[in-house]
N, C-alpha and C positions, 0 to 999 in steps of 0.2 A: 504496500497499499505505498499511502505516498506522507509525507514527513508532513507535517504542519509546527512552525517557530510553539510554542506555547503563548496559549488567551486566543490563538487564529481561527478559526471557523463562523457561523454564520452565528451561533449563541450566545458564544464565550467575546468575541475581540469586539474593538471600539466598531464595526457594522452589522450588534447583533442584526437580527428580523424581526423577533418577539417584544412583547414591554415587559413590564413587571409584572401586568397581570396575561399576557400569555395572549395579545392582539400580534397577529400580526403589523408591520409594520415597516416603512424604505428606513436602508439605516440609511449612518449620518454622512458617510460622499455621499450617499445620491444627489447631486445625478453625478458623477465625476465620474472615470472613464481610465483606469491610465491603457496606458499602449497594451501592454500585454493581457487588458483583461475584455478586446477591443470584441473578443466571437461571443464571452459571456451577458457583458454590458449590451450588446445589441442583441441578442436573443432575446432577456429579460425588456427591455427597452422594445422592443417589439412586440410580445405581450400582451406588458402589461398597459403598451396603448392600444393595440388590438383590444384590452376583456378591458378596459377604461372606458371607455369610449359614452359617454352618459347619454339616451335620450331621450330627445325634443323638451319632449318632464322634467327632464331629471330623474333622477335618482339617488339619493342622498348618501348609498351606499357599495356606487360604483369603485370607489376606488378601492375598498377592500374587497367587495365581488373578484373584484383583478388580484389582487393581491394572492386570496385564496389558488385563485388559476392561477396562476404561474409561482404560484410557491419555490420549486422546484429551481429553475432559474434566478427566483429570487435569493436560497440560497446557492445557488453557484454566483454569482454576483456579489454578492455579499462574500460571503471565503476568497476573492478575489482579489474583493478590494481588501481584505485586508492581510492581505500575502503583498499588495502591491502599490501597497499606498503612497510608498514612498517614491516613486515614478511620475515622469514624465505625466500629462494631460491629455485626454484628444478633446475638441469641440465633441458637444453633442447632438441631436437631436433643440433645434430651435427650443420646441416644447418644453425640452428640460432643462432651458439655461434658467438661470437666477434672474430677476432681473431687481433693480436698485428703483425702491421708493420712486424716481421721476419719473424710471421710465414707463409705470406701468399704469 
C-alpha cells in the first residue's frame, strides 16, 4: 500500500472532509489544486459541478447532496491536498475561484 505522512488523509489532516458532527464538508484547501492533484481535483470539480447544480426553484441542500454523491472523489481530492499542499497551484474553474468582496 501507499504510505502517508502522519496526519494525512481525508479525515485527519488539515483538509478533512467531515465536520465534528460527521457532516460532509469541503476541505479547507478547496478550491485550490496543486499541479500533482490535477486529476483528483478535476474529477471532484466535475462531479461536484454536475451534481451540485440547483434547479431553478432552488434546492437548499443541493450542495450537501452533491458532496454525498461525490464523496469518494472528494476524499481523493482532500487526500491529495494533504500530500501536496506545499506545491504550486494551478488555476481552477471560474466558478470555484474566490472573489474579493469588491468584485461581487
